[in-house]
C-alpha positions in Angstrom: 188.0 178.0 -45.4 184.4 178.7 -46.1 183.5 182.4 -46.2 179.7 182.9 -45.6 178.5 186.3 -46.8 175.2 186.2 -45.0 172.2 184.1 -44.4 170.3 183.8 -47.8 167.1 182.5 -46.3 165.7 180.5 -43.5 162.8 178.1 -44.3 160.1 176.8 -41.9 157.1 174.7 -42.5 153.6 176.2 -42.7 150.1 174.9 -42.6 148.8 177.0 -45.4 151.1 178.9 -47.7 148.5 181.5 -48.9 147.4 182.2 -45.3 151.1 182.6 -44.3 152.0 185.0 -47.0 148.9 187.1 -46.2 149.8 187.2 -42.6 153.4 188.3 -43.1 152.1 191.0 -45.7 149.5 192.3 -43.5 151.0 192.1 -40.1 154.7 192.7 -40.8 154.5 194.5 -44.3 156.7 191.9 -46.0 156.8 191.7 -49.8 156.0 188.3 -51.3 159.0 187.6 -53.5 158.8 184.2 -55.1 156.8 181.0 -55.1 158.3 177.6 -56.2 156.3 174.5 -56.5 157.2 170.9 -57.6 155.8 167.5 -57.4 159.3 166.1 -56.6 161.9 167.4 -54.2 164.9 168.7 -56.4 167.6 167.7 -54.0 166.4 164.2 -53.0 164.1 163.5 -56.1 161.5 162.2 -53.6 157.9 162.5 -54.8 156.6 165.0 -52.3 154.6 168.0 -53.7 155.3 171.3 -52.0 154.7 175.0 -52.2 157.8 177.1 -51.2 157.1 180.8 -50.7 159.7 183.5 -50.1 159.2 186.9 -48.3 161.4 189.9 -48.1 162.3 190.4 -44.4 164.4 193.5 -45.2 168.0 194.3 -46.0 168.5 191.2 -48.1 167.0 188.9 -45.5 164.5 186.3 -46.8 162.0 184.3 -44.8 160.7 181.2 -46.5 158.0 178.6 -45.8 157.1 175.3 -47.2 153.5 173.9 -47.3 153.6 170.1 -47.5 150.1 168.8 -48.1 151.0 165.0 -48.2 152.9 165.1 -44.9 151.3 164.5 -41.5 149.9 167.7 -39.9 152.7 169.9 -38.6 153.2 170.3 -35.0 156.0 171.7 -32.9 158.9 170.0 -31.0 157.1 169.2 -27.7 160.4 168.7 -26.0 161.4 172.3 -26.6 159.5 175.1 -24.7 157.5 177.5 -26.9 159.7 180.5 -26.0 162.8 178.9 -27.2 162.5 178.6 -31.0 161.6 181.9 -32.6 162.3 184.3 -35.5 163.4 187.8 -34.4 163.0 190.9 -36.6 164.6 194.2 -35.8 162.6 197.5 -35.8 164.1 201.0 -35.7 163.6 202.0 -32.1 161.4 202.1 -28.9 158.8 204.2 -30.6 158.5 201.7 -33.5 158.3 198.7 -31.1 155.6 200.4 -29.1 153.6 201.3 -32.3 154.1 197.6 -33.5 152.8 196.3 -30.2 149.7 198.5 -30.4 149.1 197.5 -34.0 149.4 193.8 -33.4 147.1 193.9 -30.4 144.5 195.9 -32.5 144.6 193.0 -35.0 143.6 190.6 -32.2 147.1 189.1 -31.6 148.3 188.3 -28.1 151.6 190.1 -27.5 154.1 189.5 -24.6 156.3 192.3 -23.6 157.9 194.8 -23.9 160.7 192.6 -22.4 163.9 194.3 -21.4 167.0 192.2 -22.2 169.5 194.9 -21.3 170.9 195.5 -24.9 167.7 194.9 -26.6 163.9 195.4 -26.0 161.5 193.0 -27.4 157.9 191.8 -27.9 156.7 188.3 -28.8 153.7 186.9 -30.6 152.8 183.9 -32.8 152.1 183.6 -36.5 149.2 181.4 -37.8 151.5 178.4 -37.9 152.5 178.5 -34.2 156.0 180.0 -35.0 157.0 182.4 -32.3 157.9 185.8 -33.5 159.9 188.6 -31.9 160.2 192.3 -32.7 163.2 193.9 -31.1 165.3 197.1 -31.3 168.9 197.6 -30.2 169.6 199.8 -27.2 172.9 198.4 -25.9 175.9 200.6 -25.7 179.3 199.8 -27.3 180.7 199.3 -23.8 178.0 196.8 -22.9 178.5 194.8 -26.1 182.2 194.9 -25.5 181.8 193.5 -22.0 179.4 190.7 -23.3 181.9 189.7 -26.0 184.7 189.5 -23.3 182.7 187.3 -20.9 181.0 185.1 -23.6 183.9 182.4 -23.7 184.0 182.3 -19.9 180.2 181.8 -19.8 180.2 179.1 -22.3 183.0 177.2 -20.6 181.2 177.5 -17.2 177.9 176.4 -18.8 179.4 173.4 -20.5 180.8 172.1 -17.2 177.9 173.0 -14.8 174.8 173.4 -17.0 173.8 176.3 -14.6 173.4 179.9 -15.8 176.7 181.7 -15.3 176.3 185.1 -13.6 178.8 187.1 -15.6 176.0 188.9 -17.6 173.2 188.8 -15.0 172.9 192.5 -15.3 171.1 192.1 -18.6 167.8 191.0 -17.0 168.1 192.8 -13.6 165.0 195.0 -14.4 163.0 192.0 -15.6 163.6 190.1 -12.4 163.3 192.9 -9.8 159.8 191.9 -8.8 160.5 188.2 -8.4 
């Protein structure tokens, strides 16, 4: 049986490695850890020059990017809504989230939220490559998390049969949908 300790890193494509590193250093205060560059891909041996950069996302988490100058310009999956694929980073608390929102907006970034997800609160914005980023803090109770864990298998089973949102955890977003 495989025993995964943690995610070592997640890697995404970027348009410009230098611009990407500078964004994450300036906007999210991440340390630039390592750069690796080759003219061939070590795993496949394909001739495809790349720059692979690694950033410290805190507590042993590493965020990595590839710049691929010989590949067609990067885009996003047009069959997937922009809100779906994102990278979420945790901040300490509500005050830290509010301060981050103000700081991001002062740097000219468009920020969505604060969004109330019941057990977390989040804001959303985009990096220079078009990757959606989320800053979030945990505010759920142990009781709420236990309740969600209990209904998760039921929800998944219902979803797999109906492809309609099960209502077992509808309470999570009640505040967000009050005005609709």
